[in-house]
C-alpha positions as CSV (number, residue, x, y, z in Angstrom):
1,Y,-7.2,-3.0,5.4
2,V,-10.3,-1.4,4.0
3,P,-12.5,-4.1,2.3
4,E,-14.7,-1.7,0.4
5,K,-11.6,-0.3,-1.4
6,N,-9.8,-3.6,-1.3
7,A,-6.8,-1.6,-0.1
8,L,-4.6,-1.1,2.8
9,V,-4.8,2.6,3.9
10,W,-2.0,4.0,6.1
11,T,-2.5,7.5,7.4
12,I,0.2,9.5,9.0
13,K,-1.1,12.7,10.8
14,S,2.1,14.5,11.0
15,F,5.2,14.0,8.9
16,P,8.1,16.1,10.4
17,G,11.4,16.4,8.5
18,G,14.3,14.1,9.3
19,K,11.9,11.2,10.1
20,E,11.6,7.8,8.5
21,Y,8.3,5.8,8.5
22,V,8.2,2.1,7.6
23,L,5.2,0.1,6.9
24,R,5.6,-3.7,6.6
25,C,2.6,-5.8,5.7
26,H,1.9,-9.5,5.3
27,F,-1.1,-10.6,3.3
28,N,-2.3,-14.1,3.3
29,L,-3.6,-15.2,0.0
30,P,-6.4,-18.0,-0.2
31,S,-5.1,-21.3,-1.0
32,V,-5.3,-22.6,-4.7
33,D,-5.0,-25.9,-6.2
34,A,-1.8,-26.8,-8.0
35,E,-4.0,-27.1,-11.2
36,D,-5.1,-23.5,-11.1
37,D,-3.0,-21.2,-13.3
38,V,-2.8,-18.1,-11.0
39,K,0.4,-16.8,-12.6
40,G,-0.5,-13.9,-14.8
41,K,-4.0,-13.7,-13.3
42,M,-2.9,-11.8,-10.1
43,P,-2.9,-8.0,-10.7
44,P,0.3,-6.1,-10.0
45,I,0.6,-4.3,-6.7
46,K,-0.2,-0.6,-7.0
47,V,1.2,2.0,-4.6
48,K,-0.5,5.4,-4.5
49,F,0.5,8.2,-2.1
50,E,-0.2,11.9,-1.6
51,I,1.1,14.5,0.8
52,P,-1.6,17.3,0.9
53,Y,-0.4,20.8,1.1
54,F,3.3,19.7,1.1
55,T,5.9,21.4,-1.2
56,V,9.5,20.0,-1.4
57,S,10.9,23.6,-1.6
58,G,9.1,24.7,1.6
59,I,7.3,27.6,0.1
């Protein structure tokens, strides 16, 4: 977890073919009162990834 980015960053140095990588995370959220309407206030989870210098065709 990188607090400055408010994000979980997962870096894989090598990604050879035929491999599968799995990341499982558990985040504990702060407690809220039952009176608080948190539904609709929580932003959706965003997933962003990039594979630099990688082409699917292998060219």
